[in-house]
CHARMM internal coordinates of N, CA and C (Angstrom, degrees):
IC EDIT
DIST 1 N 1 CA 1.4444
DIST 1 CA 1 C 1.5238
ANGL 1 N 1 CA 1 C 107.92
DIST 1 C 2 N 1.2902
ANGL 1 CA 1 C 2 N 114.93
DIHE 1 N 1 CA 1 C 2 N 143.10
DIST 2 N 2 CA 1.4500
ANGL 1 C 2 N 2 CA 119.79
DIHE 1 CA 1 C 2 N 2 CA 178.71
DIST 2 CA 2 C 1.5271
ANGL 2 N 2 CA 2 C 108.36
DIHE 1 C 2 N 2 CA 2 C -135.96
DIST 2 C 3 N 1.3142
ANGL 2 CA 2 C 3 N 116.55
DIHE 2 N 2 CA 2 C 3 N 133.88
DIST 3 N 3 CA 1.4642
ANGL 2 C 3 N 3 CA 120.51
DIHE 2 CA 2 C 3 N 3 CA 177.12
DIST 3 CA 3 C 1.5170
ANGL 3 N 3 CA 3 C 109.03
DIHE 2 C 3 N 3 CA 3 C -131.57
DIST 3 C 4 N 1.3084
ANGL 3 CA 3 C 4 N 115.51
DIHE 3 N 3 CA 3 C 4 N 156.82
DIST 4 N 4 CA 1.4581
ANGL 3 C 4 N 4 CA 120.35
DIHE 3 CA 3 C 4 N 4 CA 176.53
DIST 4 CA 4 C 1.5195
ANGL 4 N 4 CA 4 C 108.74
DIHE 3 C 4 N 4 CA 4 C -108.48
DIST 4 C 5 N 1.3289
ANGL 4 CA 4 C 5 N 114.83
DIHE 4 N 4 CA 4 C 5 N 132.82
DIST 5 N 5 CA 1.4591
ANGL 4 C 5 N 5 CA 121.43
DIHE 4 CA 4 C 5 N 5 CA 178.35
DIST 5 CA 5 C 1.5166
ANGL 5 N 5 CA 5 C 108.33
DIHE 4 C 5 N 5 CA 5 C -135.84
DIST 5 C 6 N 1.3258
ANGL 5 CA 5 C 6 N 115.71
DIHE 5 N 5 CA 5 C 6 N 153.23
DIST 6 N 6 CA 1.4559
ANGL 5 C 6 N 6 CA 118.00
DIHE 5 CA 5 C 6 N 6 CA 173.00
DIST 6 CA 6 C 1.5268
ANGL 6 N 6 CA 6 C 109.72
DIHE 5 C 6 N 6 CA 6 C -60.41
DIST 6 C 7 N 1.3099
ANGL 6 CA 6 C 7 N 116.79
DIHE 6 N 6 CA 6 C 7 N 146.87
DIST 7 N 7 CA 1.4615
ANGL 6 C 7 N 7 CA 121.65
DIHE 6 CA 6 C 7 N 7 CA -177.82
DIST 7 CA 7 C 1.5288
ANGL 7 N 7 CA 7 C 111.57
DIHE 6 C 7 N 7 CA 7 C -56.64
DIST 7 C 8 N 1.3188
ANGL 7 CA 7 C 8 N 117.31
DIHE 7 N 7 CA 7 C 8 N -36.12
DIST 8 N 8 CA 1.4693
ANGL 7 C 8 N 8 CA 120.36
DIHE 7 CA 7 C 8 N 8 CA 179.73
DIST 8 CA 8 C 1.5304
ANGL 8 N 8 CA 8 C 110.97
DIHE 7 C 8 N 8 CA 8 C -62.59
DIST 8 C 9 N 1.3299
ANGL 8 CA 8 C 9 N 117.33
DIHE 8 N 8 CA 8 C 9 N -36.24
DIST 9 N 9 CA 1.4728
ANGL 8 C 9 N 9 CA 121.15
DIHE 8 CA 8 C 9 N 9 CA 178.34
DIST 9 CA 9 C 1.5223
ANGL 9 N 9 CA 9 C 109.15
DIHE 8 C 9 N 9 CA 9 C -68.24
DIST 9 C 10 N 1.3153
ANGL 9 CA 9 C 10 N 117.14
DIHE 9 N 9 CA 9 C 10 N -45.63
DIST 10 N 10 CA 1.4637
ANGL 9 C 10 N 10 CA 121.47
DIHE 9 CA 9 C 10 N 10 CA 179.71
DIST 10 CA 10 C 1.5257
ANGL 10 N 10 CA 10 C 110.20
DIHE 9 C 10 N 10 CA 10 C -59.37
DIST 10 C 11 N 1.3215
ANGL 10 CA 10 C 11 N 116.89
DIHE 10 N 10 CA 10 C 11 N -44.15
DIST 11 N 11 CA 1.4615
ANGL 10 C 11 N 11 CA 120.32
DIHE 10 CA 10 C 11 N 11 CA 179.97
DIST 11 CA 11 C 1.5269
ANGL 11 N 11 CA 11 C 111.44
DIHE 10 C 11 N 11 CA 11 C -63.77
DIST 11 C 12 N 1.3167
ANGL 11 CA 11 C 12 N 117.14
DIHE 11 N 11 CA 11 C 12 N -43.29
DIST 12 N 12 CA 1.4628
ANGL 11 C 12 N 12 CA 120.63
DIHE 11 CA 11 C 12 N 12 CA -179.49
DIST 12 CA 12 C 1.5243
ANGL 12 N 12 CA 12 C 110.95
DIHE 11 C 12 N 12 CA 12 C -64.52
DIST 12 C 13 N 1.3244
ANGL 12 CA 12 C 13 N 116.30
DIHE 12 N 12 CA 12 C 13 N -42.88
DIST 13 N 13 CA 1.4619
ANGL 12 C 13 N 13 CA 120.27
DIHE 12 CA 12 C 13 N 13 CA -179.89
DIST 13 CA 13 C 1.5300
ANGL 13 N 13 CA 13 C 110.24
DIHE 12 C 13 N 13 CA 13 C -68.48
DIST 13 C 14 N 1.3176
ANGL 13 CA 13 C 14 N 117.12
DIHE 13 N 13 CA 13 C 14 N -37.95
DIST 14 N 14 CA 1.4687
ANGL 13 C 14 N 14 CA 120.57
DIHE 13 CA 13 C 14 N 14 CA 177.44
DIST 14 CA 14 C 1.5264
ANGL 14 N 14 CA 14 C 110.42
DIHE 13 C 14 N 14 CA 14 C -62.64
DIST 14 C 15 N 1.3271
ANGL 14 CA 14 C 15 N 117.55
DIHE 14 N 14 CA 14 C 15 N -40.10
DIST 15 N 15 CA 1.4733
ANGL 14 C 15 N 15 CA 120.76
DIHE 14 CA 14 C 15 N 15 CA 177.34
DIST 15 CA 15 C 1.5246
ANGL 15 N 15 CA 15 C 110.45
DIHE 14 C 15 N 15 CA 15 C -64.64
DIST 15 C 16 N 1.3256
ANGL 15 CA 15 C 16 N 116.66
DIHE 15 N 15 CA 15 C 16 N -41.59
DIST 16 N 16 CA 1.4668
ANGL 15 C 16 N 16 CA 120.11
DIHE 15 CA 15 C 16 N 16 CA 178.94
DIST 16 CA 16 C 1.5246
ANGL 16 N 16 CA 16 C 110.80
DIHE 15 C 16 N 16 CA 16 C -64.13
DIST 16 C 17 N 1.3232
ANGL 16 CA 16 C 17 N 117.00
DIHE 16 N 16 CA 16 C 17 N -40.69
DIST 17 N 17 CA 1.4641
ANGL 16 C 17 N 17 CA 121.12
DIHE 16 CA 16 C 17 N 17 CA 178.30
DIST 17 CA 17 C 1.5275
ANGL 17 N 17 CA 17 C 110.61
DIHE 16 C 17 N 17 CA 17 C -63.68
DIST 17 C 18 N 1.3146
ANGL 17 CA 17 C 18 N 115.96
DIHE 17 N 17 CA 17 C 18 N -43.67
DIST 18 N 18 CA 1.4654
ANGL 17 C 18 N 18 CA 119.83
DIHE 17 CA 17 C 18 N 18 CA 179.06
DIST 18 CA 18 C 1.5241
ANGL 18 N 18 CA 18 C 110.76
DIHE 17 C 18 N 18 CA 18 C -62.92
DIST 18 C 19 N 1.3113
ANGL 18 CA 18 C 19 N 116.30
DIHE 18 N 18 CA 18 C 19 N -41.33
DIST 19 N 19 CA 1.4673
ANGL 18 C 19 N 19 CA 120.39
DIHE 18 CA 18 C 19 N 19 CA 178.59
DIST 19 CA 19 C 1.5224
ANGL 19 N 19 CA 19 C 111.02
DIHE 18 C 19 N 19 CA 19 C -63.77
DIST 19 C 20 N 1.3454
ANGL 19 CA 19 C 20 N 116.45
DIHE 19 N 19 CA 19 C 20 N -35.56
DIST 20 N 20 CA 1.4638
ANGL 19 C 20 N 20 CA 121.28
DIHE 19 CA 19 C 20 N 20 CA 178.42
DIST 20 CA 20 C 1.5243
ANGL 20 N 20 CA 20 C 111.88
DIHE 19 C 20 N 20 CA 20 C -78.83
DIST 20 C 21 N 1.3327
ANGL 20 CA 20 C 21 N 116.05
DIHE 20 N 20 CA 20 C 21 N -11.86
DIST 21 N 21 CA 1.4533
ANGL 20 C 21 N 21 CA 119.96
DIHE 20 CA 20 C 21 N 21 CA 177.77
DIST 21 CA 21 C 1.5215
ANGL 21 N 21 CA 21 C 114.28
DIHE 20 C 21 N 21 CA 21 C 78.16
DIST 21 C 22 N 1.3270
ANGL 21 CA 21 C 22 N 116.54
DIHE 21 N 21 CA 21 C 22 N 27.90
DIST 22 N 22 CA 1.4645
ANGL 21 C 22 N 22 CA 120.93
DIHE 21 CA 21 C 22 N 22 CA 179.46
DIST 22 CA 22 C 1.5254
ANGL 22 N 22 CA 22 C 109.35
DIHE 21 C 22 N 22 CA 22 C -129.78
DIST 22 C 23 N 1.3296
ANGL 22 CA 22 C 23 N 115.36
DIHE 22 N 22 CA 22 C 23 N 167.36
DIST 23 N 23 CA 1.4566
ANGL 22 C 23 N 23 CA 119.22
DIHE 22 CA 22 C 23 N 23 CA 177.82
DIST 23 CA 23 C 1.5187
ANGL 23 N 23 CA 23 C 109.97
DIHE 22 C 23 N 23 CA 23 C -70.94
DIST 23 C 24 N 1.3161
ANGL 23 CA 23 C 24 N 115.21
DIHE 23 N 23 CA 23 C 24 N 159.18
DIST 24 N 24 CA 1.4558
ANGL 23 C 24 N 24 CA 120.78
DIHE 23 CA 23 C 24 N 24 CA 177.78
DIST 24 CA 24 C 1.5263
ANGL 24 N 24 CA 24 C 110.28
DIHE 23 C 24 N 24 CA 24 C -58.56
DIST 24 C 25 N 1.3278
ANGL 24 CA 24 C 25 N 116.69
DIHE 24 N 24 CA 24 C 25 N -43.56
DIST 25 N 25 CA 1.4632
ANGL 24 C 25 N 25 CA 120.69
DIHE 24 CA 24 C 25 N 25 CA -179.30
DIST 25 CA 25 C 1.5302
ANGL 25 N 25 CA 25 C 111.40
DIHE 24 C 25 N 25 CA 25 C -61.64
DIST 25 C 26 N 1.3278
ANGL 25 CA 25 C 26 N 116.30
DIHE 25 N 25 CA 25 C 26 N -44.29
DIST 26 N 26 CA 1.4656
ANGL 25 C 26 N 26 CA 119.57
DIHE 25 CA 25 C 26 N 26 CA -179.99
DIST 26 CA 26 C 1.5230
ANGL 26 N 26 CA 26 C 110.73
DIHE 25 C 26 N 26 CA 26 C -65.72
DIST 26 C 27 N 1.3155
ANGL 26 CA 26 C 27 N 116.65
DIHE 26 N 26 CA 26 C 27 N -41.65
DIST 27 N 27 CA 1.4585
ANGL 26 C 27 N 27 CA 120.54
DIHE 26 CA 26 C 27 N 27 CA -179.70
DIST 27 CA 27 C 1.5278
ANGL 27 N 27 CA 27 C 110.72
DIHE 26 C 27 N 27 CA 27 C -61.35
DIST 27 C 28 N 1.3290
ANGL 27 CA 27 C 28 N 116.32
DIHE 27 N 27 CA 27 C 28 N -48.44
DIST 28 N 28 CA 1.4703
ANGL 27 C 28 N 28 CA 120.56
DIHE 27 CA 27 C 28 N 28 CA -179.38
DIST 28 CA 28 C 1.5284
ANGL 28 N 28 CA 28 C 109.87
DIHE 27 C 28 N 28 CA 28 C -62.45
DIST 28 C 29 N 1.3265
ANGL 28 CA 28 C 29 N 117.81
DIHE 28 N 28 CA 28 C 29 N -43.02
DIST 29 N 29 CA 1.4605
ANGL 28 C 29 N 29 CA 121.21
DIHE 28 CA 28 C 29 N 29 CA 179.15
DIST 29 CA 29 C 1.5240
ANGL 29 N 29 CA 29 C 111.11
DIHE 28 C 29 N 29 CA 29 C -60.25
DIST 29 C 30 N 1.3228
ANGL 29 CA 29 C 30 N 116.67
DIHE 29 N 29 CA 29 C 30 N -43.66
DIST 30 N 30 CA 1.4601
ANGL 29 C 30 N 30 CA 120.97
DIHE 29 CA 29 C 30 N 30 CA -179.62
DIST 30 CA 30 C 1.5250
ANGL 30 N 30 CA 30 C 111.38
DIHE 29 C 30 N 30 CA 30 C -64.81
DIST 30 C 31 N 1.3242
ANGL 30 CA 30 C 31 N 116.10
DIHE 30 N 30 CA 30 C 31 N -44.45
DIST 31 N 31 CA 1.4673
ANGL 30 C 31 N 31 CA 120.10
DIHE 30 CA 30 C 31 N 31 CA -179.84
DIST 31 CA 31 C 1.5316
ANGL 31 N 31 CA 31 C 110.45
DIHE 30 C 31 N 31 CA 31 C -64.15
DIST 31 C 32 N 1.3246
ANGL 31 CA 31 C 32 N 117.00
DIHE 31 N 31 CA 31 C 32 N -42.62
DIST 32 N 32 CA 1.4654
ANGL 31 C 32 N 32 CA 120.26
DIHE 31 CA 31 C 32 N 32 CA 179.51
DIST 32 CA 32 C 1.5264
ANGL 32 N 32 CA 32 C 110.98
DIHE 31 C 32 N 32 CA 32 C -64.55
DIST 32 C 33 N 1.3221
ANGL 32 CA 32 C 33 N 117.27
DIHE 32 N 32 CA 32 C 33 N -43.12
DIST 33 N 33 CA 1.4563
ANGL 32 C 33 N 33 CA 120.42
DIHE 32 CA 32 C 33 N 33 CA 179.81
DIST 33 CA 33 C 1.5231
ANGL 33 N 33 CA 33 C 111.12
DIHE 32 C 33 N 33 CA 33 C -65.18
DIST 33 C 34 N 1.3160
ANGL 33 CA 33 C 34 N 116.84
DIHE 33 N 33 CA 33 C 34 N -41.10
DIST 34 N 34 CA 1.4694
ANGL 33 C 34 N 34 CA 120.45
DIHE 33 CA 33 C 34 N 34 CA 178.02
DIST 34 CA 34 C 1.5224
ANGL 34 N 34 CA 34 C 110.74
DIHE 33 C 34 N 34 CA 34 C -61.57
DIST 34 C 35 N 1.3074
ANGL 34 CA 34 C 35 N 116.37
DIHE 34 N 34 CA 34 C 35 N -44.43
DIST 35 N 35 CA 1.4560
ANGL 34 C 35 N 35 CA 120.88
DIHE 34 CA 34 C 35 N 35 CA 179.51
DIST 35 CA 35 C 1.5238
ANGL 35 N 35 CA 35 C 111.20
DIHE 34 C 35 N 35 CA 35 C -64.04
DIST 35 C 36 N 1.3225
ANGL 35 CA 35 C 36 N 116.85
DIHE 35 N 35 CA 35 C 36 N -45.12
DIST 36 N 36 CA 1.4625
ANGL 35 C 36 N 36 CA 120.73
DIHE 35 CA 35 C 36 N 36 CA 179.37
DIST 36 CA 36 C 1.5233
ANGL 36 N 36 CA 36 C 110.66
DIHE 35 C 36 N 36 CA 36 C -63.16
DIST 36 C 37 N 1.3245
ANGL 36 CA 36 C 37 N 117.60
DIHE 36 N 36 CA 36 C 37 N -39.96
DIST 37 N 37 CA 1.4572
ANGL 36 C 37 N 37 CA 121.42
DIHE 36 CA 36 C 37 N 37 CA 179.36
DIST 37 CA 37 C 1.5177
ANGL 37 N 37 CA 37 C 111.42
DIHE 36 C 37 N 37 CA 37 C -61.53
DIST 37 C 38 N 1.3260
ANGL 37 CA 37 C 38 N 116.52
DIHE 37 N 37 CA 37 C 38 N -41.05
DIST 38 N 38 CA 1.4601
ANGL 37 C 38 N 38 CA 120.10
DIHE 37 CA 37 C 38 N 38 CA 178.90
DIST 38 CA 38 C 1.5221
ANGL 38 N 38 CA 38 C 111.21
DIHE 37 C 38 N 38 CA 38 C -63.55
DIST 38 C 39 N 1.3150
ANGL 38 CA 38 C 39 N 116.20
DIHE 38 N 38 CA 38 C 39 N -40.90
DIST 39 N 39 CA 1.4650
ANGL 38 C 39 N 39 CA 120.47
DIHE 38 CA 38 C 39 N 39 CA -179.28
DIST 39 CA 39 C 1.5191
ANGL 39 N 39 CA 39 C 110.49
DIHE 38 C 39 N 39 CA 39 C -68.93
DIST 39 C 40 N 1.3397
ANGL 39 CA 39 C 40 N 116.88
DIHE 39 N 39 CA 39 C 40 N -42.06
DIST 40 N 40 CA 1.4560
ANGL 39 C 40 N 40 CA 121.27
DIHE 39 CA 39 C 40 N 40 CA -174.65
DIST 40 CA 40 C 1.5204
ANGL 40 N 40 CA 40 C 113.87
DIHE 39 C 40 N 40 CA 40 C -83.94
DIST 40 C 41 N 1.3186
ANGL 40 CA 40 C 41 N 117.86
DIHE 40 N 40 CA 40 C 41 N -14.91
DIST 41 N 41 CA 1.4575
ANGL 40 C 41 N 41 CA 121.11
DIHE 40 CA 40 C 41 N 41 CA -176.27
DIST 41 CA 41 C 1.5235
ANGL 41 N 41 CA 41 C 111.99
DIHE 40 C 41 N 41 CA 41 C -58.07
DIST 41 C 42 N 1.3042
ANGL 41 CA 41 C 42 N 117.28
DIHE 41 N 41 CA 41 C 42 N -42.55
DIST 42 N 42 CA 1.4579
ANGL 41 C 42 N 42 CA 120.43
DIHE 41 CA 41 C 42 N 42 CA 179.51
DIST 42 CA 42 C 1.5168
ANGL 42 N 42 CA 42 C 111.49
DIHE 41 C 42 N 42 CA 42 C -60.70
DIST 42 C 43 N 1.3230
ANGL 42 CA 42 C 43 N 117.57
DIHE 42 N 42 CA 42 C 43 N -42.33
DIST 43 N 43 CA 1.4656
ANGL 42 C 43 N 43 CA 121.30
DIHE 42 CA 42 C 43 N 43 CA 177.94
DIST 43 CA 43 C 1.5194
ANGL 43 N 43 CA 43 C 110.70
DIHE 42 C 43 N 43 CA 43 C -62.51
DIST 43 C 44 N 1.3290
ANGL 43 CA 43 C 44 N 117.01
DIHE 43 N 43 CA 43 C 44 N -42.82
DIST 44 N 44 CA 1.4610
ANGL 43 C 44 N 44 CA 121.84
DIHE 43 CA 43 C 44 N 44 CA -179.57
DIST 44 CA 44 C 1.5302
ANGL 44 N 44 CA 44 C 110.58
DIHE 43 C 44 N 44 CA 44 C -62.54
DIST 44 C 45 N 1.3296
ANGL 44 CA 44 C 45 N 116.04
DIHE 44 N 44 CA 44 C 45 N -48.19
DIST 45 N 45 CA 1.4658
ANGL 44 C 45 N 45 CA 119.58
DIHE 44 CA 44 C 45 N 45 CA -179.21
DIST 45 CA 45 C 1.5227
ANGL 45 N 45 CA 45 C 111.46
DIHE 44 C 45 N 45 CA 45 C -64.91
DIST 45 C 46 N 1.3331
ANGL 45 CA 45 C 46 N 117.66
DIHE 45 N 45 CA 45 C 46 N -38.26
DIST 46 N 46 CA 1.4633
ANGL 45 C 46 N 46 CA 120.84
DIHE 45 CA 45 C 46 N 46 CA 176.85
DIST 46 CA 46 C 1.5242
ANGL 46 N 46 CA 46 C 110.87
DIHE 45 C 46 N 46 CA 46 C -62.07
DIST 46 C 47 N 1.3242
ANGL 46 CA 46 C 47 N 116.97
DIHE 46 N 46 CA 46 C 47 N -43.00
DIST 47 N 47 CA 1.4714
ANGL 46 C 47 N 47 CA 120.82
DIHE 46 CA 46 C 47 N 47 CA 179.53
DIST 47 CA 47 C 1.5233
ANGL 47 N 47 CA 47 C 110.54
DIHE 46 C 47 N 47 CA 47 C -64.16
DIST 47 C 48 N 1.3361
ANGL 47 CA 47 C 48 N 117.48
DIHE 47 N 47 CA 47 C 48 N -42.22
DIST 48 N 48 CA 1.4698
ANGL 47 C 48 N 48 CA 120.53
DIHE 47 CA 47 C 48 N 48 CA 178.33
DIST 48 CA 48 C 1.5236
ANGL 48 N 48 CA 48 C 110.99
DIHE 47 C 48 N 48 CA 48 C -64.23
DIST 48 C 49 N 1.3220
ANGL 48 CA 48 C 49 N 116.79
DIHE 48 N 48 CA 48 C 49 N -40.74
DIST 49 N 49 CA 1.4639
ANGL 48 C 49 N 49 CA 120.34
DIHE 48 CA 48 C 49 N 49 CA -179.77
DIST 49 CA 49 C 1.5254
ANGL 49 N 49 CA 49 C 111.14
DIHE 48 C 49 N 49 CA 49 C -63.94
DIST 49 C 50 N 1.3174
ANGL 49 CA 49 C 50 N 117.36
DIHE 49 N 49 CA 49 C 50 N -37.07
DIST 50 N 50 CA 1.4689
ANGL 49 C 50 N 50 CA 120.86
DIHE 49 CA 49 C 50 N 50 CA 179.42
DIST 50 CA 50 C 1.5229
ANGL 50 N 50 CA 50 C 111.68
DIHE 49 C 50 N 50 CA 50 C -66.40
DIST 50 C 51 N 1.3455
ANGL 50 CA 50 C 51 N 117.62
DIHE 50 N 50 CA 50 C 51 N -29.19
DIST 51 N 51 CA 1.4641
ANGL 50 C 51 N 51 CA 121.18
DIHE 50 CA 50 C 51 N 51 CA 179.67
DIST 51 CA 51 C 1.5200
ANGL 51 N 51 CA 51 C 112.36
DIHE 50 C 51 N 51 CA 51 C -84.57
DIST 51 C 52 N 1.3132
ANGL 51 CA 51 C 52 N 116.97
DIHE 51 N 51 CA 51 C 52 N -8.94
DIST 52 N 52 CA 1.4547
ANGL 51 C 52 N 52 CA 120.82
DIHE 51 CA 51 C 52 N 52 CA -175.37
DIST 52 CA 52 C 1.5259
ANGL 52 N 52 CA 52 C 111.46
DIHE 51 C 52 N 52 CA 52 C -67.32
DIST 52 C 53 N 1.3326
ANGL 52 CA 52 C 53 N 115.32
DIHE 52 N 52 CA 52 C 53 N 140.41
DIST 53 N 53 CA 1.4653
ANGL 52 C 53 N 53 CA 120.92
DIHE 52 CA 52 C 53 N 53 CA 176.26
DIST 53 CA 53 C 1.5219
ANGL 53 N 53 CA 53 C 111.10
DIHE 52 C 53 N 53 CA 53 C -100.75
DIST 53 C 54 N 1.3164
ANGL 53 CA 53 C 54 N 117.42
DIHE 53 N 53 CA 53 C 54 N -14.90
DIST 54 N 54 CA 1.4591
ANGL 53 C 54 N 54 CA 120.91
DIHE 53 CA 53 C 54 N 54 CA -179.28
DIST 54 CA 54 C 1.5167
ANGL 54 N 54 CA 54 C 113.14
DIHE 53 C 54 N 54 CA 54 C 85.55
DIST 54 C 55 N 1.3402
ANGL 54 CA 54 C 55 N 118.47
DIHE 54 N 54 CA 54 C 55 N -4.06
DIST 55 N 55 CA 1.4641
ANGL 54 C 55 N 55 CA 120.65
DIHE 54 CA 54 C 55 N 55 CA -177.98
DIST 55 CA 55 C 1.5241
ANGL 55 N 55 CA 55 C 112.54
DIHE 54 C 55 N 55 CA 55 C -64.53
DIST 55 C 56 N 1.2820
ANGL 55 CA 55 C 56 N 117.99
DIHE 55 N 55 CA 55 C 56 N -28.70
DIST 56 N 56 CA 1.4563
ANGL 55 C 56 N 56 CA 121.17
DIHE 55 CA 55 C 56 N 56 CA -179.76
DIST 56 CA 56 C 1.5203
ANGL 56 N 56 CA 56 C 113.14
DIHE 55 C 56 N 56 CA 56 C -63.65
DIST 56 C 57 N 1.3303
ANGL 56 CA 56 C 57 N 116.80
DIHE 56 N 56 CA 56 C 57 N -30.33
DIST 57 N 57 CA 1.4613
ANGL 56 C 57 N 57 CA 119.63
DIHE 56 CA 56 C 57 N 57 CA -179.99
DIST 57 CA 57 C 1.5200
ANGL 57 N 57 CA 57 C 110.93
DIHE 56 C 57 N 57 CA 57 C -64.73
DIST 57 C 58 N 1.3391
ANGL 57 CA 57 C 58 N 117.74
DIHE 57 N 57 CA 57 C 58 N -37.48
DIST 58 N 58 CA 1.4648
ANGL 57 C 58 N 58 CA 120.47
DIHE 57 CA 57 C 58 N 58 CA 177.71
DIST 58 CA 58 C 1.5241
ANGL 58 N 58 CA 58 C 110.68
DIHE 57 C 58 N 58 CA 58 C -62.22
DIST 58 C 59 N 1.3104
ANGL 58 CA 58 C 59 N 116.41
DIHE 58 N 58 CA 58 C 59 N -41.54
DIST 59 N 59 CA 1.4552
ANGL 58 C 59 N 59 CA 120.81
DIHE 58 CA 58 C 59 N 59 CA 178.36
DIST 59 CA 59 C 1.5219
ANGL 59 N 59 CA 59 C 110.56
DIHE 58 C 59 N 59 CA 59 C -63.11
DIST 59 C 60 N 1.3224
ANGL 59 CA 59 C 60 N 117.07
DIHE 59 N 59 CA 59 C 60 N -44.44
DIST 60 N 60 CA 1.4642
ANGL 59 C 60 N 60 CA 120.01
DIHE 59 CA 59 C 60 N 60 CA 178.63
DIST 60 CA 60 C 1.5226
ANGL 60 N 60 CA 60 C 111.56
DIHE 59 C 60 N 60 CA 60 C -64.85
DIST 60 C 61 N 1.3204
ANGL 60 CA 60 C 61 N 117.24
DIHE 60 N 60 CA 60 C 61 N -39.67
DIST 61 N 61 CA 1.4598
ANGL 60 C 61 N 61 CA 120.00
DIHE 60 CA 60 C 61 N 61 CA 178.69
DIST 61 CA 61 C 1.5272
ANGL 61 N 61 CA 61 C 111.29
DIHE 60 C 61 N 61 CA 61 C -62.34
DIST 61 C 62 N 1.3264
ANGL 61 CA 61 C 62 N 117.54
DIHE 61 N 61 CA 61 C 62 N -39.51
DIST 62 N 62 CA 1.4662
ANGL 61 C 62 N 62 CA 120.18
DIHE 61 CA 61 C 62 N 62 CA -179.62
DIST 62 CA 62 C 1.5195
ANGL 62 N 62 CA 62 C 111.17
DIHE 61 C 62 N 62 CA 62 C -69.35
DIST 62 C 63 N 1.3202
ANGL 62 CA 62 C 63 N 117.46
DIHE 62 N 62 CA 62 C 63 N -29.10
DIST 63 N 63 CA 1.4575
ANGL 62 C 63 N 63 CA 120.31
DIHE 62 CA 62 C 63 N 63 CA -179.54
DIST 63 CA 63 C 1.5240
ANGL 63 N 63 CA 63 C 111.64
DIHE 62 C 63 N 63 CA 63 C -67.99
DIST 63 C 64 N 1.3177
ANGL 63 CA 63 C 64 N 117.50
DIHE 63 N 63 CA 63 C 64 N -22.52
DIST 64 N 64 CA 1.4580
ANGL 63 C 64 N 64 CA 120.54
DIHE 63 CA 63 C 64 N 64 CA -179.39
DIST 64 CA 64 C 1.5168
ANGL 64 N 64 CA 64 C 112.07
DIHE 63 C 64 N 64 CA 64 C -69.23
DIST 64 C 65 N 1.3389
ANGL 64 CA 64 C 65 N 118.00
DIHE 64 N 64 CA 64 C 65 N -18.77
DIST 65 N 65 CA 1.4592
ANGL 64 C 65 N 65 CA 121.39
DIHE 64 CA 64 C 65 N 65 CA -177.92
DIST 65 CA 65 C 1.5232
ANGL 65 N 65 CA 65 C 113.15
DIHE 64 C 65 N 65 CA 65 C -79.33
DIST 65 C 66 N 1.3097
ANGL 65 CA 65 C 66 N 117.87
DIHE 65 N 65 CA 65 C 66 N -7.41
DIST 66 N 66 CA 1.4564
ANGL 65 C 66 N 66 CA 121.43
DIHE 65 CA 65 C 66 N 66 CA -176.37
DIST 66 CA 66 C 1.5170
ANGL 66 N 66 CA 66 C 110.40
DIHE 65 C 66 N 66 CA 66 C -102.27
DIST 66 C 67 N 1.3055
ANGL 66 CA 66 C 67 N 114.70
DIHE 66 N 66 CA 66 C 67 N 138.50
DIST 67 N 67 CA 1.4596
ANGL 66 C 67 N 67 CA 120.82
DIHE 66 CA 66 C 67 N 67 CA 176.76
DIST 67 CA 67 C 1.5300
ANGL 67 N 67 CA 67 C 108.38
DIHE 66 C 67 N 67 CA 67 C -88.31
DIST 67 C 68 N 1.3212
ANGL 67 CA 67 C 68 N 117.87
DIHE 67 N 67 CA 67 C 68 N 143.01
DIST 68 N 68 CA 1.4732
ANGL 67 C 68 N 68 CA 119.41
DIHE 67 CA 67 C 68 N 68 CA 178.11
DIST 68 CA 68 C 1.5256
ANGL 68 N 68 CA 68 C 110.94
DIHE 67 C 68 N 68 CA 68 C -65.72
DIST 68 C 69 N 1.3151
ANGL 68 CA 68 C 69 N 115.30
DIHE 68 N 68 CA 68 C 69 N 146.90
DIST 69 N 69 CA 1.4805
ANGL 68 C 69 N 69 CA 120.40
DIHE 68 CA 68 C 69 N 69 CA 176.39
DIST 69 CA 69 C 1.5297
ANGL 69 N 69 CA 69 C 109.18
DIHE 68 C 69 N 69 CA 69 C -75.46
DIST 69 C 70 N 1.2816
ANGL 69 CA 69 C 70 N 115.32
DIHE 69 N 69 CA 69 C 70 N 157.20
DIST 70 N 70 CA 1.4732
ANGL 69 C 70 N 70 CA 120.54
DIHE 69 CA 69 C 70 N 70 CA 177.39
DIST 70 CA 70 C 1.5176
ANGL 70 N 70 CA 70 C 108.55
DIHE 69 C 70 N 70 CA 70 C -58.40
DIST 70 C 71 N 1.2981
ANGL 70 CA 70 C 71 N 117.03
DIHE 70 N 70 CA 70 C 71 N 131.77
DIST 71 N 71 CA 1.4482
ANGL 70 C 71 N 71 CA 122.09
DIHE 70 CA 70 C 71 N 71 CA -179.85
DIST 71 CA 71 C 1.4981
ANGL 71 N 71 CA 71 C 114.20
DIHE 70 C 71 N 71 CA 71 C 94.74
DIST 71 C 72 N 1.3355
ANGL 71 CA 71 C 72 N 117.60
DIHE 71 N 71 CA 71 C 72 N -9.98
DIST 72 N 72 CA 1.4810
ANGL 71 C 72 N 72 CA 120.82
DIHE 71 CA 71 C 72 N 72 CA 177.09
DIST 72 CA 72 C 1.4950
ANGL 72 N 72 CA 72 C 110.72
DIHE 71 C 72 N 72 CA 72 C -74.27
END
COOR INIT
IC SEED 1 N 1 CA 1 C
IC BUILD
């Protein structure tokens, strides 16, 4: 992949990568993945919620009736 950025952006990102102790390529990849994850997280959670049957809530509710054992 190749992108064009103003030189000032490249310099700033290169300084940030150096400060983080990683290569410019690794830094950019990490930042892009983090950003994409934030954007896509809502879609992922919505899809999981649509597949939910709600059966897990019954299991969690029943677990509240038990007292923890000594040492837990």
